[in-house]
N, C-alpha and C positions, 0 to 999 in steps of 0.2 A: 647537431639538433635529435632529440629525444622524441622516439615516438610512444605515444601514449596508448594500451591497449585498453579495450574496454573490456573489462570482466566481470559486468552485472549481469543477469541472464535478463533476458526481452521480454519486457512487458507489452502482451497483446491490447488491444485500445480497451476491451472491455476489461480488463486488470486496471489498466492505470484507470479510466471511469470509477472502476469500483474502491481504488485509492482514493480517488478525488473524494467521491461521495463520503466515505468513510472520516476522511480529512473535516468536511465540513459539517459533520455529526458533531464534531468535537467532542467535549468530555461525557456527553449523553451516552456514543456509542452507536454503533446502527445494530438493530436487534437480527437475531437468526432468522432463519429461513425463507430470506427473501431472492428474487432471481439473481442475483451477484453472489451468493452462497459458493457456487464451484470457483470462483475467482478470489473471495476471500479465504478458503480452505487453500490454494495454490500459493495466495499471498503469505500464508500464514505458514506454510512450509519453506517460504524463503526468510520467514522472518523480519517480514514488514507490517504484520498486523499480528493481533492475538485473541482468542477468545476469552473473556472475561469470565468470570464464576456464575454471572448473573444472567449468562447467554446472551450476551451482546457483543461486538466487536469493537476493538480500537486499534489505534496507529501505534507500533511501537517506535522508539525513537530511531533506528535505522527507517523505518517507513515515513517516517515524517521528513527526514532527511533526504529519500528517494523520491517524495511526494514534491518537495521543493524544486528537485534537479531536474526532474523527468515532465513532471505534471506542470509544473509554476515557470520552468526553464528557469531556474534562479541558480547563479555561480556556486558551486561548492562541490 
């Protein structure tokens, strides 16, 4: 039997919600300056989202995987 260790930093519920809202925004992205800005900054520090040159936020490929696994509860 092998133990699987959890190595992803914990996401607060507010950050999971921000990740989900960003996913729903799709290619349009989310504008900066909204209430979830601190969560988006934290998620960016984790490499899950990134700020675009136009000032909007988008999911990174790692963020899309994390969203699927942690928010949508998909295997992977």
